[in-house]
N, C-alpha and C positions, 0 to 999 in steps of 0.2 A: 278339841285337842287330841282326844282318843282317836277320832276319825283320821286326823292328820298323821298321828303316830302309826296307825295301822297301815295307812296308804304308803307312808314312807318305808315302812318295813317290807311291804310287798314289793315296792319299787326296788329297794336295795337287794332283796332276794332275787328278783328277776335279773338285775344287773350282774350279781354274782354268778347266777346260773349261766348267763350269756358268756361271761368270761371263761367259765369252766368248759362250756360246750365248744369253745373255739381254741382251748388251750393246746390241743394237738391236731389242729385242723390240717396242716400240711402233711404230717406223718400219717394221719388217718386216710387222707386222700391217696397218698402214695401206696399204702398197704391195700386199700380197697380196690384201686385200679391196677395193682401189681406193676406200676410204671413210675419210674423216677424220671421226670422231665428236666433235662439239663440244658441251660443256655450256654452256648459256646461260640467259637468262631470257626468259619470254614476257610480262613486264610491266615493262619498263625502257625506256620511250620516251625518247629517239629512238634508243637503242642497239640494243634488241632487243624487238620487240613483235609482236602479231598484227595484221596489216593487215585492210582491208575484205574481202579475198579469203580470209581465214582462214589466211594464210601468215605465217611469221616474216619480219620485215623490219627494217631499221634499219642503223645504222653498223656495229655489231659483226658483224652477220650478213654484210654485204658484205665486211668485212675477212676474216672466216673463210672465205668463199667464195674470196677472193683467195689465201689461204694454200693452200687445197685445190687450186686451179688450178695454183699454182706446183709443188706436189707431184705433179701429174698425176692427181689423184683427185677424187672427188665429196665435198661436205660434207653430213653428216647431223647434224641437231640434236636434242638432248634437253634437257629443261627440269626438272631436279631443283631442289629448294630451294637457295637460296644457302648456307644453313648446312650442307647436305650436301656441296656443292662444296668449301667451305672447310675441311671436316673432313679432307679428304685420303683418305677411304675410298671410292675410286673403283672398285676391284675390277675394272678392265678394262672398265667400262661406257662410258667415253668417254676420249678421248685428250688433250684440252686443254680449258681453260676460258676463255671469253670473257665477261667481265662487268665490264670496266674495274676490275679488282681493284687495290686499293692494296697495294703491297708493304710488308708489315710484318715485324718480326723473328720473331714466331711462325710466320707463313706461310712464311718462308724456310727453316724447318726441315722443311717438308713439300714445298715446290715449288721448281722452277727457274723463273726469270722470263726467258725467252729474248728478250723484246722489250717495250719501251715503245711503245705505239701511239697514245696520246692523253694529254693532261694535263687534270686536273680539280680542282675545288674542292668541298669539303664545306661546306654552309651550313645555317643554322638558318632555318626558315620557320614562320610562325604564321598563324592565320586573320586576314583583313583587319580584323576587328572587334577584334582584340587591341590592348591598349595597349603591348605590348612593342615596343621600338625597337632593342634590342641583345641579343646572346646572353646576357649576364649577367642579363637580365630573366627567363630561364628557370630561375634558381635556385629550387629547391624546387618545381618544376613537374613535370608528367607529359609526357614526350616519347616520340614513336613513332619506331621505326627498323626497318630490315630486319634480321631475325635473321641473325647471322653477318657483318654488314657492318662496315667500318671505322668507320662512323658509330655503330654500337652500341658498339664499343670506345672511341670518343671519349667518348660519353655516360657510360660506366662508368669512365672515367679509366684504361683499360688499353691505349690505343693506343700502340704502339711502332713508329715508322717504321723501315724497313730502311735501314741506312747513312745515317741522318739525325739531326739534333739532337733532343733531347727535345721532345715536344709540349706546348704550353701550353694548359691546359684553362680555358675561360672561364666555366664555370658548373657547378653540381652539382645535377642534377635530383633530385626526390623519388623518382621512379619512371622507369625506362627500360622501355618496353613494346615487346617484339620482335614483329614481324609476319613472315608468310611472304614478303612483298615490300614495297617502299617504297610501291607503289600502294595496298596495303591500309591502311597507316598514313595515307596521304593521304586515303583515303575516310573514315576516322574523323575527321580534322581538319576536313574540309569540312562536317561536321555542325554546326560552330559552335565558337566560342572556349570552351574548357574543358568542352565537352559530354563528350567522351571523352579528348581530348588538348589540351594547351596549345601544343604545337609538334611539328614533325618535323625530323629531320636527314636530309639527302639530298644527292645530287650536284647541283651548281648548274644544269647544263644540263637535268637532268631536272625540277627544280623550275620552271625558266623555261618548259619545254614545257608543264607542267601549268597554269601561270598563263595562258599563251597559249591553252590549250584551255578556259579558263573557270573553273579552280579559284579560289576566293576566298582566295588566299594572298598573303603578302608576305614577302620575304626581309629578315631583320633583320641589320644590321651587315655587317662584312667576312667573307670566308670563314674558317671555323674551321681548316681545313687545306687546303693546296695540295700536290698530289702527282701523280706520274706514275701512269698506269694501265697495267697489264701483262697479258700473256698468261701463264697459269700451266700448267705441266706437272709431273707428278710427277718426283721425282728418279729417276735410274737409266738414262736413255737419252739420253746426250749427243748422239749422232748425230741423233736426232729433234729435240732442243732446238735444235741448230745449224741444222737445216733450217728450222724455224719462224722462227728469227732471220733467216736468209737471205731467207725469203719476205717478211717485213715490211720488211727493208732494201731489197729490190727495189721494193716498193710505195712506199716513201718516196722512193727515188731517181728513179723514173719519174713521180712526182707523183700517183699514184693515191690515196695516203693523204690528202694534202692536199685533193684534189678531193672525196673522200667526206666529209670533215669539213665542207667548205663546203656540200655538198649537204644534209647532215642538220642541221648546226648553224648554218649561215649564216656561219661563219668558220673559219679554220684553227686547230684546237685541238691539232694533232699536233706542234707545236714548242714548246719551252720558251720562255716569254716573260719 
């Protein structure tokens, strides 16, 4: 019995040490390498996109750089598919995700959401030649979405907002077609009404940016969903999560967040209206 007790005590101590050793694993890695690796998109204007110089730019990119500066490190960007980011299978390849993620109940099982940094709306858009005037006109139609996005969940009637009332679904499509990015879906819609798609679901600011750039689209009806957009980190490193939260809080308090939103979107989208 004494031997068993001693063995159990050693095992418990080893287990407790292992937990302690990994308590700040992500933050330790970031500080040791002087690098914050950020997973984002290369095709999400005006949040994150490739500019004329071949560099990533946009609102999310500048916010991520601000977080890195607060931590005293450099920001490094990687651009995996959004479905890979939201799967949670990061395997240490990046430290946080910047993609104006909608906090949903399923995602909360995988991620911590240390900070809300902007608010957004999901909308339905159609080709300008479409006769559709409201989301319900997309009943029985083919809609395009970014794979793994909250818009895909909405279209499939599986969207569960985190700590929020149930979502009201305004239409039931015949087919939900997932794309690597919302830009790819938009490229199919711009071919013409009903050629490949009858409509797309995307973030409102992104759709408006496309329309301004010459895409022959129109937004139909009111937003499908209004929600905060969050930074996502994997569960397991509260110290790192707290540092990210503090960085965004600092940018909010000194006006940086608001200024960046006005720079990229023409208005302050960082406060709940």
